[in-house]
N, C-alpha and C positions, 0 to 999 in steps of 0.2 A: 504249861501243864498239858501234856498230850495224852491221847489215848494209848500211845504205843507202850507206855510204861505199865499199863494195867494187866495183870495176869488174866488168862482166859477163865471165865466162869463156867459153871455147868452148861453144856449145850452150846458153847461158844468155841470158835476156833482160835488158836494161838497165833500171835503176830510174830512170825518167823522172819519175814522178808524185808530186806532193805531196798534201796533205790536201785542198786546194781542188779540184784536178783529180779526185780520187777521188769527192768529194761530187758534183761536176757529172756525172760519168759515171753514178753511181747515180741522180741526178735525171733525166738524159736517158733512162734505162731505164725508170723508173717513170712519171714524168709524160710522157704521150704516148699510150701504148697504152690505159690504162684510162679516162681521162676521155672520150676520143672513141669508144672501141670497146666498153667493158664496161658502161656505165651502162644502156643499153636492154635488153640480154638480162638483166642482173640485175634490172631492174624487172619484166620479163616473168616471171621466175621467182619473185621475192619479193613483187611487188605493193607494198603499203603497208609491207612489212617491209624495204624497200630499205636504209633507214638502219641498222636493226639488223644486216642482212647486212654493211654496210660496217664496223660496229663489230666484228663477229666476224672478218672478214677481217683487220682491223687487229690484233686480239689474236694470231691465229695468226702474222701477219707479224712482230709484235714478238718472239714466242717464237723464231721462226726466225732473225730478225735477231740476237738475243742469242746464241743457240747458235752461229750462223755467225761472229759476231765473236770469240767465245772460241776457236773452232777455228782461224780465220784467223790470230789472234795466235800460236797455238801452231805452225801449219804455214803460214807465209807463202810458198806456192808456187802456180804456176799449176795450175788444175784444180778449186779449190773443194772441194765435197763428195766428188767423186771421190777426192781425196787424203785427206779426213778419214775416209771410210768405209773406205778401204784401210788406213790406219794404225791406226784404232781398232777396226774390227769385222772386218777381214779382206779379202782380195783380192776375193772375190765381191761384197761389199756395195758396196765402192768402184766396182767395174765397173758394177754395176746402177745405182747413182746417176748415174754419168757417162753411161751409155747412155740413161737416162730424160731427162737434161738435153739431150744432144746432139739426140735425135730430137724431143723436145717443142719445143725452142727453134728447131730448124730449121723446124718447122711455123709457129712464131710469126714468124720472119723472113719467111716467104712471106705470112702474114696482114698484117703491117705494110707489106710492099711493095705489096700489092694495096690497102690502105687509101690509100696515097699515090696510086696510080693512080685510084682511084675519086673522090677529091677534086680532083685536077688535071685529069683528062680522062676522065670516066666511060665514054665510048664506046671508049677505047683504054687501059682500065685494066691489061690484061695487059702491053702493050707499055711503058707508063710504069713499071710495077712491075719488069720486067726491067732497064730503064735505070737505075732507082734502085739495084737490087742491084749492077749492074756499077760504078756510080760510087762507092758507098760501100765496096765491096770494094777498089777502087783507093786510096781515102783510107786505109783500114786498112793496106794493104800498104806504104805509104811511111812508116809510123811511128805508134805509138800517141800520141805527143805531139801530132802534128797532129790525130788523131782527137779528142783531148781538147779542143783549141781549137775545133773545129768543133761538138762537143757543147756547149761553153760558150755558143756563140752561139745554138744551137737552144734550150736551156733558157731563155735570156733572152727570146727571142721568144715561146715558149709560155706562160711565165709572165705576160707582158704581155697576151696574148690572153685567158688565163683570168681575169685580174683585170678586164678589160673586160667579159667575160661576167657575172661575179658582180656587178659594179656595175650593169650594165644590168638584170639580172633582179631585183635587190633594190630599184632606184631608178627603173626606167623607168616610163613613163606607164601601162602596163597591169600592172605588177608587183603581186603580192599576197604580201608576205613572210609572212603568217600561214597560206598555204595548206599549207606543209610540215607544220604541226602536226597536220593530220589524216592525215599519212602516216607516222607514227612507230610505229604498232602493227604487229602481225604479220599483220593482215589476216584476212578470213574465208574466202578461197578458197585460200590458199596454205599456211598452217600453217608449222611449224617446218622441214619438208623444204624448202619453197620458200625460207625464209630462208637455210638452209644452202646451197642451190643458188646463190642470189644471191651469198652469201659466196664460193663457189667460183669463180664468174665474176669477182668483183671481186678475188679473190686474184691473178688473172692480172695485174692492174695493179700489185701491190705487190712483185712478185718481182724487180724490177730490182736490189735491193741485192746479189744474188748476183754481178752483174757486178764489183763492187768486190772480192769475195773471190777471183774467178777471176783478177784481176790481181795476185795476190800477189807475183809475181817482178818487177813493174814499178812498184811503189809504194815510195817512200822511207820508211824507218823503219816497216816494216809492222806491228810489234807494237803500236805506238800509233796509226798512221794509219788502218789498216783498221777497227778497232772504232769509232773516233770518226767516221769517214766514214759507216759504216753507220747509226749512231744518228742522225746529223745529217740524212742524206738521207731516212731513213724518216720522221723527225719533220716535216720540211718537207712531205713528200708527203702525210702524214695530214692536215695543216692544209689544204692545197690541195684534196684530194679531198672533205673534209667541207664546205668552203665551196662547192665547185662543186655538190656533190649537193643541198645545201639550197637554193641558188639556183635550180637547174633545177626541183627539185620545187616551188618557190614559184610558178612560172609554168605549168608543165605538169601537175603532179600525177602520181601513179604510173601511171595508165591510159594517158594520152597519151604519157608518157615511154617506156612499154613498146612503143608502136606506132611510135615515131620511128626513122627510118633515120639521121638526123643530129640528135641531141638537142640539142646546144649551138646549132647554128644555128636550129633550131625554137624554142629557148627565147628567143633574143634577139628573134626575130620576134614571139613571143607576148607578150614584155614590151613591145612597141611601139617597138623600135629595129631595124627591118629593115636599115638601112644597115650594121649591124655584121656581118651574116650573111657577106658575102664575106670579111671579115677572119677570121672563124671558120673558114671553109673553108681559107684559107691556113694558119692556125694548126694545123688538123687535119693537113694535109699535112706541115708542118714538124715537128710532134710525132712523127708516124709515122716520118719520116726519122730523127729522133733515136733513137727506139726501135730502128729497123732498124740503125743504125750500131753501138749498143751491143750488140745481140743478136749480130751478126756477130763483134764483138770477143770476147764471152764464149764463144761456141760454139767459136770457132777455138782459144782457149786451153785449153778443156777437151779438144778434139781432140788438141791438142799433148800434154797430160799422158797421155791414154790411148795415144797413138801411141809415147810414150817407153817405156811399159810393154808395148807390143806387143799391146795389146787392139784397137787399130786398126792399119792398115798403118804400119810403122815409117818409111816414106818421108816421112810426114806430120809427123815429129818435127823436121825441119830448121828452123833459125833463120837468117834472112837475115843474111850477114855485115855489110852495110852498114846495113840499116834496123832490125836487131835485132828482128824480128817472125817469128812462125811462118808464113812466107809460103806454104808449100805447103798447110798446113791451112786458111789463109784463102782460097786459091784454090779448094780442094776444096769448102769450105763455101759459098762464093759461087756455084759452078757448080751445086751441088744446089738451092740456094735459087732461082736463076734459073730452073731447069727447073720447079720447083714453081710459082713465080710466073707462068710462061708457060702452064701447063697446068692448074693445080688450081683447084678450087672450095674455098675455105678458110673457109667460113661456119661449119663446126664446129670450126675450128682453135683457138679460145679454150678450148673445153672439153677438147679433146685435149691441148693444151699444159698446161692446168691440172693435169690428171691426172698427167702426167709430172713436172712440177715439184713437185707436192705429194709424189709418191713420193720425189723427190730430197731434199726438206727432211725427210721422215720419217727418212731415213738420217742426215741432219745432226743432228737432235735426238737420235737414238739414240746417235750418236757422242759428242755433247756430254755425255750421260749418264755416259759412261765416264771422263770427266776426273776427275782428283783435285783436291782443294782447292789443292794446290801448283801445278797446271797451270792454275788459273783457272777451275775448274768453276763454271757459273752455278748459282743456287738450283735444287734438284731439280725444283721445281714447273714451272720454265721448259721444260726439254726434255720432261717428261712431258706437259704441256699441249700443247706444240707437236706431238708425235708423235700424240697423240689428235686434235687439231684437224685435222692434215693428213689422217688417215684419214677423219674425218667429212666433211670438205669434198670429198675425192676421190670418195667413194662416194655423195655426194648430187648429183653432176653428172649430166647427162642420160645414160640408159642407153648410147646409142651412144658417147659419150665414154669411159664406163667400159669398155666392151667392147674398143674399139679400143686404149685406153691399156694395159689389162691384156694384150691380145694382143701388143702391141709389147714390153712388159717380158718376157713369156714367151719371145718370140723371141729377145731379148737373152740371157736366161738359157740358153736352149738352145744358142745360139752359143758362150757361155762354156764350157758343158759339153763340147761337141764339141772345142773348142780344148785343154782340159785333157786329154781322152782321147788326142787326137793327140799331145800333148806327152809323154805317158807312153809312147806307143808308139815 
């Protein structure tokens, strides 16, 4: 007897999504942002320790995914770690996780929108970014099932482009597959701090599995589907990222990669296959659209959960009677992202977003620690390592990202305190 068979009640979301759609949404969130956006800053931070940073980011992502999967099976509701923190640690910690997620991922939305603009029409990047936000908000508005179908197409295109990049880099006329071997150490100028900072940047690319957990009310048989979808999506992403990183290092090396504004396009040109570069640019734009679609989806669901508990304006908790989506939350998120995309310089958005999301997962791991064996608690080492890893990567990020991230979390905590005092009065 499962929850998947029950029809949606008033104010509830309909369970449209099966395991395949949940995996595709996770892939659309992860594969897209990182491959095209995070490799170069990670190489600048970690130098020849890029691959080690990728491995560290993967370990932290695995711990976070495992903790999130166990919690999502226990609490199959929209909101993700906002719900887990509230239920396991108390109202404040759930609120803080939700606040960090909404603010950090809203910045990520703007970054992805501007990435679309920079690849499609660099001279009109802001205008293209706003148009992308409006279009994808409209797609989400008319139903999550339609968003899943669009994400499926995006993932197929991006995986095809990445496969072509890896093949070109490893077999092209100028490819040197042995060059990556000199890039696997920690480097002489970066040290472990640089490797940790590279891992913090690369973690930005692995955070998409949260989108699966935040869709808890829209997934069929969530107790089985969510953990399986998270593990599958993360495993596929790890394989893809490792292959792309090795291939790009094979032709560029860490120094040239760090200086590249479009590393995958530069890599295929350096490998002697310049005709593939336009396809890579199209792939980058499509990948960013896929990430933006899933980001808006996830942020709006966390906004819905927080609005239901009146941590955000309760008017945002409405569910559309026909489309069964949190339409007011989606419109509010879309409007804010559009303003940011039109006005902001989001070059530091990856670091800022990573800090907020790492704080979010630190709460998730702590919540998973409190599960009992009967509730499906993961091995103790998993949430412990996940919490420590989140803290290490967060505070290894550039100082500006740490300061802004900490300030935003403090602002959210202060707002929570003011609301509590007002409620008592």
